[in-house]
LOBA-61923 format. One record per atom (N, C-alpha, C, O): atom name; x, y, z. Coordinates in nm, 4 decimals, m for minus. Example, Ala and Ser with C-alpha at 12.3 -4.5 7.8 and 13.67 -1.06 7.14 Angstrom:
% residues 2
GUDO  atomo  X  Y  Z
GUDO  N  1.3190  m0.5690  0.7800
GUDO  CA  1.2300  m0.4500  0.7800
GUDO  C  1.3200  m0.3300  0.7800
GUDO  O  1.4236  m0.3319  0.8465
GUDO  N  1.2850  m0.2250  0.7080
GUDO  CA  1.3670  m0.1060  0.7140
GUDO  C  1.2900  0.0030  0.7870
GUDO  O  1.3409  0.1138  0.8039
END
This chain:
% residues 117
GUDO  atomo  X  Y  Z
GUDO  N  0.1044  m0.1523  0.0319
GUDO  CA  m0.0170  m0.0168  0.0100
GUDO  C  0.1302  0.1407  0.0012
GUDO  O  0.2275  0.1676  0.0717
GUDO  N  0.0624  0.2106  m0.1357
GUDO  CA  0.1670  0.3057  m0.1224
GUDO  C  0.1306  0.4119  0.0273
GUDO  O  0.0672  0.3647  0.1217
GUDO  N  0.1725  0.5302  0.0275
GUDO  CA  0.1875  0.6072  0.2114
GUDO  C  0.1320  0.7788  0.1334
GUDO  O  0.1503  0.8309  0.0234
GUDO  N  0.0628  0.8183  0.2539
GUDO  CA  m0.0162  0.9676  0.1580
GUDO  C  0.1591  1.0286  0.2273
GUDO  O  0.2490  1.0118  0.3097
GUDO  N  0.1021  1.1139  0.1024
GUDO  CA  0.2436  1.2363  0.1050
GUDO  C  0.2197  1.3133  0.1709
GUDO  O  0.3143  1.3507  0.2402
GUDO  N  0.0857  1.3844  0.1921
GUDO  CA  0.1629  1.4798  0.3244
GUDO  C  0.0576  1.5605  0.4188
GUDO  O  0.0365  1.6719  0.3707
GUDO  N  0.0043  1.5431  0.5076
GUDO  CA  m0.0361  1.5592  0.6310
GUDO  C  m0.0453  1.6695  0.7603
GUDO  O  0.0475  1.7308  0.8130
GUDO  N  m0.2506  1.6740  0.8061
GUDO  CA  m0.1889  1.8452  0.9049
GUDO  C  m0.2556  1.8366  0.8999
GUDO  O  m0.3171  1.7534  0.8332
GUDO  N  m0.3131  1.9581  1.0016
GUDO  CA  m0.4406  1.9579  1.1279
GUDO  C  m0.4876  2.1454  1.0553
GUDO  O  m0.4609  2.2261  1.1443
GUDO  N  m0.5356  2.2066  0.9480
GUDO  CA  m0.5174  2.3035  0.9038
GUDO  C  m0.6824  2.3410  0.9370
GUDO  O  m0.7666  2.2661  0.9866
GUDO  N  m0.6962  2.4665  0.8973
GUDO  CA  m0.7808  2.5468  0.8985
GUDO  C  m0.8682  2.5194  0.7082
GUDO  O  m0.8095  2.5364  0.6013
GUDO  N  m1.0507  2.4644  0.7309
GUDO  CA  m1.0522  2.5347  0.5668
GUDO  C  m1.2203  2.6299  0.6558
GUDO  O  m1.2578  2.6401  0.7726
GUDO  N  m1.2672  2.6722  0.5412
GUDO  CA  m1.3869  2.7651  0.5060
GUDO  C  m1.5135  2.6515  0.3711
GUDO  O  m1.5028  2.5928  0.2634
GUDO  N  m1.5479  2.6611  0.4051
GUDO  CA  m1.6624  2.5342  0.3230
GUDO  C  m1.6165  2.5891  0.1586
GUDO  O  m1.5762  2.7000  0.1237
GUDO  N  m1.6425  2.4544  0.0707
GUDO  CA  m1.5809  2.5122  m0.0599
GUDO  C  m1.7198  2.5651  m0.1300
GUDO  O  m1.8355  2.5764  m0.0896
GUDO  N  m1.6445  2.5957  m0.2707
GUDO  CA  m1.7899  2.6700  m0.3151
GUDO  C  m1.9169  2.6072  m0.3322
GUDO  O  m2.0133  2.6835  m0.3375
GUDO  N  m1.9407  2.4676  m0.3434
GUDO  CA  m1.9960  2.3647  m0.3650
GUDO  C  m2.0911  2.3900  m0.2577
GUDO  O  m2.2133  2.3854  m0.2716
GUDO  N  m2.0236  2.4191  m0.1409
GUDO  CA  m2.1201  2.3913  0.0135
GUDO  C  m2.1274  2.5393  0.0442
GUDO  O  m2.0651  2.6411  0.0140
GUDO  N  m2.2327  2.5048  0.1188
GUDO  CA  m2.3370  2.6303  0.1335
GUDO  C  m2.2335  2.7251  0.2566
GUDO  O  m2.1672  2.6583  0.3360
GUDO  N  m2.2290  2.8339  0.2614
GUDO  CA  m2.1712  2.8845  0.3902
GUDO  C  m2.1542  2.8395  0.4763
GUDO  O  m2.2035  2.7292  0.4996
GUDO  N  m2.0654  2.9128  0.5762
GUDO  CA  m2.0555  2.8851  0.6934
GUDO  C  m1.8716  2.9425  0.7394
GUDO  O  m1.7803  3.0077  0.6888
GUDO  N  m1.8949  2.8831  0.8379
GUDO  CA  m1.7143  2.9064  0.8705
GUDO  C  m1.6384  2.8626  0.9344
GUDO  O  m1.6802  2.7611  0.9902
GUDO  N  m1.5285  2.8908  0.9606
GUDO  CA  m1.3825  2.7568  0.9089
GUDO  C  m1.4260  2.7426  1.0139
GUDO  O  m1.4943  2.7917  1.1037
GUDO  N  m1.3474  2.6306  0.9693
GUDO  CA  m1.2680  2.5229  1.0698
GUDO  C  m1.1848  2.4456  1.0445
GUDO  O  m1.1410  2.4045  0.9370
GUDO  N  m1.1536  2.4173  1.1772
GUDO  CA  m1.0280  2.2991  1.1623
GUDO  C  m1.0730  2.1571  1.1460
GUDO  O  m1.1625  2.0944  1.2027
GUDO  N  m0.9631  2.1139  1.0276
GUDO  CA  m0.9815  1.9599  0.9807
GUDO  C  m0.8640  1.8892  0.9746
GUDO  O  m0.7647  1.9607  0.9875
GUDO  N  m0.8443  1.7808  0.9604
GUDO  CA  m0.6896  1.7490  0.9573
GUDO  C  m0.7161  1.6767  0.8034
GUDO  O  m0.7990  1.5907  0.7736
GUDO  N  m0.6005  1.7537  0.7064
GUDO  CA  m0.6143  1.7254  0.5700
GUDO  C  m0.4895  1.6625  0.5199
GUDO  O  m0.3725  1.6921  0.5438
GUDO  N  m0.5338  1.5805  0.4541
GUDO  CA  m0.4276  1.4269  0.3957
GUDO  C  m0.4378  1.5020  0.2183
GUDO  O  m0.5453  1.5364  0.1690
GUDO  N  m0.2697  1.5175  0.1283
GUDO  CA  m0.2629  1.5252  0.0632
GUDO  C  m0.2584  1.4110  0.0169
GUDO  O  m0.1427  1.3751  0.0384
GUDO  N  m0.3380  1.2898  m0.0588
GUDO  CA  m0.1909  1.1511  m0.1125
GUDO  C  m0.2689  1.1606  m0.2890
GUDO  O  m0.3837  1.1768  m0.3304
GUDO  N  m0.1549  1.1436  m0.3432
GUDO  CA  m0.1476  1.1829  m0.5141
GUDO  C  m0.2652  1.2729  m0.5283
GUDO  O  m0.2951  1.3650  m0.4523
GUDO  N  m0.3202  1.2390  m0.6224
GUDO  CA  m0.4460  1.3914  m0.6480
GUDO  C  m0.5836  1.4089  m0.5823
GUDO  O  m0.6925  1.4504  m0.6220
GUDO  N  m0.5290  1.3540  m0.4492
GUDO  CA  m0.7022  1.3902  m0.3323
GUDO  C  m0.6555  1.4415  m0.2463
GUDO  O  m0.5360  1.4169  m0.2294
GUDO  N  m0.7256  1.5408  m0.1459
GUDO  CA  m0.6950  1.6313  m0.0952
GUDO  C  m0.8184  1.5414  m0.0356
GUDO  O  m0.9149  1.4932  m0.0948
GUDO  N  m0.7726  1.5346  0.1334
GUDO  CA  m0.9320  1.4779  0.2146
GUDO  C  m0.9149  1.5722  0.3093
GUDO  O  m0.8296  1.6606  0.3166
GUDO  N  m1.0014  1.5457  0.3789
GUDO  CA  m1.0369  1.5676  0.5119
GUDO  C  m1.1011  1.5225  0.5946
GUDO  O  m1.1880  1.4423  0.5602
GUDO  N  m1.0866  1.5519  0.7219
GUDO  CA  m1.1157  1.4541  0.8475
GUDO  C  m1.1632  1.5289  0.9782
GUDO  O  m1.0954  1.6221  1.0215
GUDO  N  m1.2757  1.4899  1.0396
GUDO  CA  m1.3069  1.5563  1.1903
GUDO  C  m1.1510  1.5266  1.2631
GUDO  O  m1.0683  1.5971  1.3209
GUDO  N  m1.1573  1.4379  1.2402
GUDO  CA  m1.0307  1.4034  1.3791
GUDO  C  m0.9547  1.3608  1.2960
GUDO  O  m0.9834  1.3754  1.1772
GUDO  N  m0.7849  1.2683  1.3509
GUDO  CA  m0.6670  1.2519  1.2616
GUDO  C  m0.7439  1.0697  1.2859
GUDO  O  m0.7911  1.0190  1.3877
GUDO  N  m0.7283  1.0138  1.1484
GUDO  CA  m0.7186  0.9256  1.1255
GUDO  C  m0.6520  0.8456  1.2517
GUDO  O  m0.5653  0.9144  1.3056
GUDO  N  m0.6763  0.6805  1.3298
GUDO  CA  m0.6297  0.6738  1.3198
GUDO  C  m0.5012  0.5429  1.3101
GUDO  O  m0.4263  0.4969  1.3963
GUDO  N  m0.5220  0.5068  1.1378
GUDO  CA  m0.3873  0.4531  1.0984
GUDO  C  m0.3917  0.5084  1.0259
GUDO  O  m0.4446  0.6191  1.0162
GUDO  N  m0.3167  0.4258  0.9236
GUDO  CA  m0.2524  0.4483  0.7694
GUDO  C  m0.4782  0.4460  0.7558
GUDO  O  m0.5796  0.5158  0.7595
GUDO  N  m0.4233  0.3043  0.7391
GUDO  CA  m0.5542  0.2071  0.6270
GUDO  C  m0.6686  0.2423  0.6328
GUDO  O  m0.7511  0.2089  0.5478
GUDO  N  m0.7203  0.3835  0.8255
GUDO  CA  m0.8139  0.4466  0.8125
GUDO  C  m0.8262  0.5497  0.7098
GUDO  O  m0.9394  0.5643  0.6638
GUDO  N  m0.6763  0.6698  0.6369
GUDO  CA  m0.6746  0.7458  0.5833
GUDO  C  m0.7465  0.7214  0.4234
GUDO  O  m0.8121  0.8043  0.3603
GUDO  N  m0.7041  0.5536  0.3740
GUDO  CA  m0.7447  0.5281  0.2819
GUDO  C  m0.8649  0.4093  0.2548
GUDO  O  m0.8741  0.3466  0.1493
GUDO  N  m0.9558  0.3918  0.3741
GUDO  CA  m1.1203  0.4051  0.3684
GUDO  C  m1.2133  0.5158  0.3208
GUDO  O  m1.1637  0.6181  0.2737
GUDO  N  m1.3343  0.5027  0.3295
GUDO  CA  m1.4138  0.5716  0.2803
GUDO  C  m1.4168  0.6955  0.4313
GUDO  O  m1.5021  0.7804  0.4570
GUDO  N  m1.3307  0.6719  0.4823
GUDO  CA  m1.3780  0.8290  0.6589
GUDO  C  m1.3760  0.9344  0.6366
GUDO  O  m1.4123  1.0145  0.7228
GUDO  N  m1.3309  0.9784  0.5070
GUDO  CA  m1.3088  1.1394  0.5848
GUDO  C  m1.4327  1.2377  0.5314
GUDO  O  m1.5207  1.1844  0.4638
GUDO  N  m1.4385  1.3402  0.5524
GUDO  CA  m1.5529  1.4407  0.5293
GUDO  C  m1.6025  1.4523  0.3603
GUDO  O  m1.7124  1.4242  0.3126
GUDO  N  m1.5228  1.4857  0.3157
GUDO  CA  m1.5064  1.5383  0.1778
GUDO  C  m1.3714  1.5131  0.1304
GUDO  O  m1.2883  1.5046  0.2209
GUDO  N  m1.3261  1.4984  0.0066
GUDO  CA  m1.2263  1.5437  m0.0332
GUDO  C  m1.2191  1.6391  m0.1838
GUDO  O  m1.3257  1.6910  m0.2166
GUDO  N  m1.1189  1.6588  m0.2587
GUDO  CA  m1.1027  1.7804  m0.2918
GUDO  C  m0.9789  1.6920  m0.4485
GUDO  O  m0.8584  1.6700  m0.4610
GUDO  N  m1.1186  1.6672  m0.5439
GUDO  CA  m1.0149  1.5690  m0.6776
GUDO  C  m0.8966  1.6572  m0.7506
GUDO  O  m0.9343  1.7148  m0.8526
GUDO  N  m0.7622  1.6755  m0.7139
GUDO  CA  m0.7174  1.7634  m0.8309
GUDO  C  m0.6803  1.7019  m0.9904
GUDO  O  m0.6576  1.5933  m1.0437
GUDO  N  m0.6905  1.8464  m1.0274
GUDO  CA  m0.6424  1.8266  m1.2112
GUDO  C  m0.5625  1.8487  m1.2232
GUDO  O  m0.4780  1.8948  m1.1465
GUDO  N  m0.5603  1.8145  m1.3600
GUDO  CA  m0.4112  1.9036  m1.4075
GUDO  C  m0.4948  2.0290  m1.4732
GUDO  O  m0.4351  2.0749  m1.5706
GUDO  N  m0.6029  2.0868  m1.4470
GUDO  CA  m0.6039  2.1791  m1.4616
GUDO  C  m0.6413  2.2912  m1.3180
GUDO  O  m0.7048  2.3966  m1.3120
GUDO  N  m0.5818  2.2247  m1.2331
GUDO  CA  m0.6413  2.2744  m1.1118
GUDO  C  m0.5281  2.4174  m1.0673
GUDO  O  m0.4156  2.3727  m1.0899
GUDO  N  m0.5211  2.4876  m1.0427
GUDO  CA  m0.4962  2.6207  m0.9743
GUDO  C  m0.4711  2.6147  m0.8434
GUDO  O  m0.5514  2.5659  m0.7639
GUDO  N  m0.3369  2.6727  m0.8036
GUDO  CA  m0.2933  2.6675  m0.6725
GUDO  C  m0.2590  2.8356  m0.6062
GUDO  O  m0.1388  2.8288  m0.5805
GUDO  N  m0.2845  2.9113  m0.5860
GUDO  CA  m0.1897  3.0281  m0.5450
GUDO  C  m0.2467  3.0820  m0.3616
GUDO  O  m0.3302  3.0387  m0.2823
GUDO  N  m0.1628  3.1773  m0.3611
GUDO  CA  m0.1732  3.2097  m0.2477
GUDO  C  m0.2788  3.3286  m0.2336
GUDO  O  m0.2415  3.4290  m0.2943
GUDO  N  m0.3869  3.3405  m0.1763
GUDO  CA  m0.4619  3.4682  m0.2007
GUDO  C  m0.5372  3.5393  0.0091
GUDO  O  m0.4712  3.5549  0.1118
GUDO  N  m0.6586  3.5565  m0.0107
GUDO  CA  m0.6938  3.5915  0.1257
GUDO  C  m0.8417  3.5536  0.1357
GUDO  O  m0.9239  3.5465  0.0444
GUDO  N  m0.8558  3.5332  0.2524
GUDO  CA  m1.0299  3.4772  0.2638
GUDO  C  m1.0863  3.5486  0.3977
GUDO  O  m1.0479  3.5191  0.5109
GUDO  N  m1.1744  3.6379  0.3703
GUDO  CA  m1.2259  3.7759  0.4718
GUDO  C  m1.0888  3.7877  0.5718
GUDO  O  m1.0830  3.7864  0.6948
GUDO  N  m0.9834  3.7995  0.4727
GUDO  CA  m0.8139  3.9255  0.5319
GUDO  C  m0.7819  3.8775  0.6497
GUDO  O  m0.7655  3.9296  0.7600
GUDO  N  m0.7717  3.7044  0.5850
GUDO  CA  m0.6944  3.6263  0.6570
GUDO  C  m0.6405  3.5293  0.4960
GUDO  O  m0.7059  3.4760  0.4063
GUDO  N  m0.4868  3.5442  0.5233
GUDO  CA  m0.3599  3.5230  0.4300
GUDO  C  m0.3981  3.3489  0.4428
GUDO  O  m0.3744  3.2860  0.5459
GUDO  N  m0.4697  3.2773  0.3011
GUDO  CA  m0.4491  3.1168  0.2467
GUDO  C  m0.4332  3.1039  0.1716
GUDO  O  m0.4166  3.1985  0.0946
GUDO  N  m0.4214  2.9146  0.1125
GUDO  CA  m0.4046  2.8666  0.0139
GUDO  C  m0.5430  2.8161  m0.0914
GUDO  O  m0.6343  2.7472  m0.0458
GUDO  N  m0.5396  2.8602  m0.2269
GUDO  CA  m0.6294  2.9162  m0.2778
GUDO  C  m0.6555  2.7946  m0.3569
GUDO  O  m0.5990  2.8072  m0.4656
GUDO  N  m0.7198  2.6779  m0.3473
GUDO  CA  m0.7298  2.5740  m0.4270
GUDO  C  m0.8337  2.5563  m0.5360
GUDO  O  m0.9363  2.5130  m0.4835
GUDO  N  m0.8510  2.5755  m0.6910
GUDO  CA  m0.9251  2.5872  m0.7687
GUDO  C  m0.9110  2.4439  m0.8475
GUDO  O  m0.8142  2.3699  m0.8654
GUDO  N  m1.0536  2.4359  m0.8883
GUDO  CA  m1.0117  2.2692  m0.9566
GUDO  C  m1.1384  2.3175  m1.1053
GUDO  O  m1.1438  2.4404  m1.1087
GUDO  N  m1.1700  2.2957  m1.1432
GUDO  CA  m1.2943  2.3059  m1.2895
GUDO  C  m1.4077  2.2275  m1.1764
GUDO  O  m1.5153  2.2831  m1.1984
GUDO  N  m1.4179  2.1729  m1.1189
GUDO  CA  m1.5642  2.1832  m0.9890
GUDO  C  m1.5801  2.2356  m0.8659
GUDO  O  m1.6865  2.2204  m0.8060
GUDO  N  m1.4861  2.2974  m0.8177
GUDO  CA  m1.4729  2.3405  m0.6932
GUDO  C  m1.3817  2.4749  m0.6566
GUDO  O  m1.3370  2.5410  m0.7504
GUDO  N  m1.3486  2.5234  m0.4887
GUDO  CA  m1.2767  2.5399  m0.4810
GUDO  C  m1.2919  2.5834  m0.3708
GUDO  O  m1.3961  2.6105  m0.3111
GUDO  N  m1.0973  2.5983  m0.3143
GUDO  CA  m1.1318  2.5352  m0.1135
GUDO  C  m1.0218  2.6453  m0.1254
GUDO  O  m0.9474  2.6609  m0.2223
GUDO  N  m1.0242  2.7279  0.0033
GUDO  CA  m0.9748  2.7533  0.1153
GUDO  C  m0.9383  2.7547  0.2178
GUDO  O  m1.0191  2.7816  0.3067
GUDO  N  m0.7678  2.7196  0.2588
GUDO  CA  m0.7190  2.6916  0.3958
GUDO  C  m0.6545  2.7720  0.3861
GUDO  O  m0.6311  2.8467  0.2912
GUDO  N  m0.6012  2.7645  0.5264
GUDO  CA  m0.5156  2.7873  0.6192
GUDO  C  m0.4360  2.7648  0.6815
GUDO  O  m0.4790  2.6615  0.7327
GUDO  N  m0.3164  2.7848  0.7353
GUDO  CA  m0.1923  2.7313  0.7762
GUDO  C  m0.2254  2.7993  0.9525
GUDO  O  m0.2245  2.9177  0.9861
GUDO  N  m0.2511  2.6828  1.0352
GUDO  CA  m0.1893  2.7581  1.1634
GUDO  C  m0.0866  2.8289  1.2488
GUDO  O  0.0017  2.7724  1.3134
GUDO  N  m0.1111  2.9767  1.2408
GUDO  CA  m0.0023  3.0540  1.2481
GUDO  C  0.1138  3.1533  1.1458
GUDO  O  0.2286  3.1977  1.1475
GUDO  N  m0.0078  3.1488  1.0628
GUDO  CA  0.0560  3.1354  0.9614
GUDO  C  0.1874  3.1464  0.9210
GUDO  O  0.2474  3.2447  0.8777
GUDO  N  0.2455  2.9700  0.9511
GUDO  CA  0.3347  2.9163  0.9046
GUDO  C  0.3963  2.8864  0.7619
GUDO  O  0.3785  2.7974  0.6788
GUDO  N  0.4814  3.0061  0.7695
GUDO  CA  0.5547  2.9784  0.6041
GUDO  C  0.5973  2.8992  0.5238
GUDO  O  0.5936  2.9054  0.4009
GUDO  N  0.6590  2.7855  0.6208
GUDO  CA  0.7270  2.6959  0.5585
GUDO  C  0.6067  2.5838  0.5556
GUDO  O  0.6354  2.4916  0.4792
GUDO  N  0.5252  2.5743  0.5967
GUDO  CA  0.4093  2.4696  0.6113
GUDO  C  0.3168  2.4799  0.4950
GUDO  O  0.2478  2.3988  0.4332
GUDO  N  0.3541  2.6906  0.4816
GUDO  CA  0.2452  2.6747  0.3527
GUDO  C  0.3470  2.6553  0.2373
GUDO  O  0.2811  2.6052  0.1462
GUDO  N  0.4621  2.6688  0.2006
GUDO  CA  0.5214  2.5978  0.1220
GUDO  C  0.5544  2.4773  0.0845
GUDO  O  0.5654  2.4264  m0.0271
GUDO  N  0.5713  2.4313  0.2068
GUDO  CA  0.5361  2.2739  0.2298
GUDO  C  0.4212  2.2301  0.0814
GUDO  O  0.4354  2.1803  m0.0303
GUDO  N  0.3399  2.2692  0.1419
GUDO  CA  0.1349  2.2748  0.0924
GUDO  C  0.1773  2.2979  m0.0376
GUDO  O  0.2288  2.1903  m0.0681
GUDO  N  0.1870  2.3697  m0.1298
GUDO  CA  0.1524  2.4823  m0.2038
GUDO  C  0.3064  2.3735  m0.3204
GUDO  O  0.2813  2.3337  m0.4342
GUDO  N  0.4533  2.3491  m0.2479
GUDO  CA  0.4667  2.2727  m0.3438
GUDO  C  0.4243  2.1226  m0.3640
GUDO  O  0.4583  2.0642  m0.4669
GUDO  N  0.3562  2.0645  m0.2743
GUDO  CA  0.3407  1.9591  m0.2858
GUDO  C  0.2290  1.9100  m0.3417
GUDO  O  0.2235  1.7930  m0.3795
GUDO  N  0.0727  2.0406  m0.3592
GUDO  CA  m0.0175  2.0108  m0.4625
GUDO  C  m0.0178  2.0771  m0.6183
GUDO  O  m0.0946  2.1037  m0.7108
GUDO  N  0.1613  2.0859  m0.5690
GUDO  CA  0.2107  2.1713  m0.7584
GUDO  C  0.2345  2.0650  m0.7852
GUDO  O  0.1580  2.0264  m0.8736
GUDO  N  0.3637  1.9277  m0.7285
GUDO  CA  0.4222  1.8175  m0.7391
GUDO  C  0.2791  1.7479  m0.7470
GUDO  O  0.3093  1.6328  m0.7786
GUDO  N  0.1766  1.7514  m0.7389
GUDO  CA  0.0807  1.6349  m0.7784
GUDO  C  m0.0030  1.7089  m0.9038
GUDO  O  m0.0642  1.6248  m0.9697
GUDO  N  m0.0184  1.8311  m0.9469
GUDO  CA  m0.0599  1.9123  m1.0238
GUDO  C  0.0441  1.8181  m1.1546
GUDO  O  m0.0014  1.7327  m1.2307
GUDO  N  0.1730  1.8603  m1.1492
GUDO  CA  0.2655  1.8634  m1.2341
GUDO  C  0.2621  1.7096  m1.2924
GUDO  O  0.2694  1.6884  m1.4134
GUDO  N  0.2456  1.5609  m1.1552
GUDO  CA  0.2402  1.4707  m1.1791
GUDO  C  0.1228  1.4295  m1.2704
GUDO  O  0.1414  1.3361  m1.3484
GUDO  N  m0.0036  1.4956  m1.2665
GUDO  CA  m0.0856  1.4517  m1.3738
GUDO  C  m0.0848  1.4601  m1.4560
GUDO  O  m0.1357  1.3674  m1.5190
GUDO  N  m0.0173  1.5975  m1.5478
GUDO  CA  0.0841  1.6950  m1.6644
GUDO  C  0.1077  1.5876  m1.7119
GUDO  O  0.0308  1.5678  m1.8059
GUDO  N  0.1925  1.4853  m1.6917
GUDO  CA  0.3539  1.3698  m1.6896
GUDO  C  0.2434  1.2684  m1.7598
GUDO  O  0.2435  1.2387  m1.8792
GUDO  N  0.1568  1.2253  m1.6686
GUDO  CA  0.1318  1.1321  m1.6666
GUDO  C  0.0191  1.1272  m1.8058
GUDO  O  0.0096  1.0416  m1.8939
GUDO  N  m0.0613  1.2590  m1.7839
GUDO  CA  m0.1907  1.2419  m1.9051
GUDO  C  m0.0488  1.2304  m2.0405
GUDO  O  m0.0726  1.1377  m2.1179
GUDO  N  0.0627  1.2952  m2.0690
GUDO  CA  0.1452  1.3497  m2.2139
GUDO  C  0.1834  1.1771  m2.2535
GUDO  O  0.2076  1.1513  m2.3714
GUDO  N  0.1877  1.0300  m2.1177
GUDO  CA  0.2422  0.9233  m2.1545
GUDO  C  0.1651  0.8880  m2.2653
GUDO  O  0.1909  0.7854  m2.3283
END
C-alpha cells in the first residue's frame, strides 16, 4: 500500500459547492491527487485509505493553487474545474504553507506528465 504524501491540521472554509459556513479546523491529507479532510486524525494509515473522510477535492491537471486571502486572512486557494477550497495554516506558518504549495503543485505536474505519456 502506498503512503500518503502530506498531512496536517489546517483551517478550512466551506468549498464553493457547499453552503456558507464558518472556518473549521480539519485534518487534511494529500495523497496522490486527492486532498481529503477529516474531523479527527485517522488512527492508522489504513483509515486514511478508507471512506473515512468528510469530503475530498480531486486535483486535476487544470487545478490552480495560489496564495490569496479569505476574509482578510492569508490562505491557500485551490481551484479545480468543479470547486474551490480555501485553507489556512495555523499561525501563518510560511514553511508549512510552502510545503503544501510544493506538494499540491507536484501532484498537478504528475497528472500533466501522466497525461502526456
